[in-house]
Residue, then its C-alpha position, 0 to 999 in steps of 0.5 A: x907308696x898311695x902319696x908316690x900313685x898321687x903325686x905321678x896321677x897329678x903329673x900325668x894330668x897336669x902333663x895332658x892339661x899342657x898338651x891340650x893347650x898346646x894345641x889348641x893354640x896349633x892352626x891346622x896346616x893349609x891346605x897344598x895350593x893348587x896348580x893355576x888352570x887355563x879353560x881357556x884363550x880368547x881370541x880362541x883360534x890365533x892371534x897376532x904380536x901385538x894383539x892383546x890377548x885372555x886368558x881366563x881360567x884359575x888360581x892364577x894369583x889377586x896379582x902377577x907378583x914373581x908369576x909368569x905368562x908365556x904365549x908362544x914360547x916367550x915371556x910376555x912381558x906387557x901383562x895388562x892386567x891380572x886376576x886370580x882368574x883372569x890375566x889380559x897381556x900382549x901376544x910378545x915379539x917373536x911369538x910362533x905357534x906353540x901353546x899358552x902357559x901359566x906358571x904359578x908358585x913354581x906349579x905349571x898350568x900346563x899347556x892349550x894351544x896357540x897359533x900365532x896369525x900372519x900379521x899383513x901388510x894390508x892392515x899394516x897398510x891402514x895402522x902405520x904406514x898411510x896414517x903414522x908415517x904420512x910424513x914420508x910421501x918421498x921424503x928422503x926418497x922414500x915413498x910408503x904409499x903402496x907395498x911396491x915402495x916399502x920395498x924398493x926404499x933404500x937409503x944410504x945404511x941399507x935397505x929400509x926392510x929386509x925379508x926375513x929380518x925384522x928387528x935388522x931392517x931400517x925401517x923398525x929401527x927408525x920406529x923405535x929409536x934404535x938407529x944410528x943414523x937421523x931421528x927416531x920416526x915419525x919425524x916429530x911424534x907422536x910416536x908408534x906404540x910398541x905394540x905396532x912395531x911389534x906388527x910392523x917387525x913381525x911382517x917383516x920375518x915373516x918374510x914381507x909379503x904383500x899381503 
């Protein structure tokens, strides 16, 4: 009887040691990942399509990977930089007054209010029409030196500017190089960057006003 008791005691001790060794080699479970949190967007009041928006906060991840940034209801496709605490991105085409959101690993930051600013003709005139498109000083009967001349511009393929239809306007197609006729504008380059073309498209989409 004593022999059986000793054997049972030895078994219990050995089993306990084995479990202790097994527990010692198991790492504690990692805490669940925190949801991303937006602290601030800069500029804070509003930004126009094509502008650079800076989003600060936490738990964005060290790189974008499969994470997403939504600005004004549209996924931002042009990410300039992405760190755990700051994201810089270009305000995408068709971004509206809505919110800014970051999604990391399926976790949503929640929305921070975003206001889509109006693109002004006065700004485009200095950045685009009087500089990059100066070759159109009457070429093909298209003058871009004034608002009136741009709006009355016409072509065999339709009006150069179709108010309310940015991507359908001839001038935007020519700037992107997607028109089915002629070459890309400005003739011979250098061509406009996507941000500026998006501004032209948005100005037309917003009504092509003389503002």
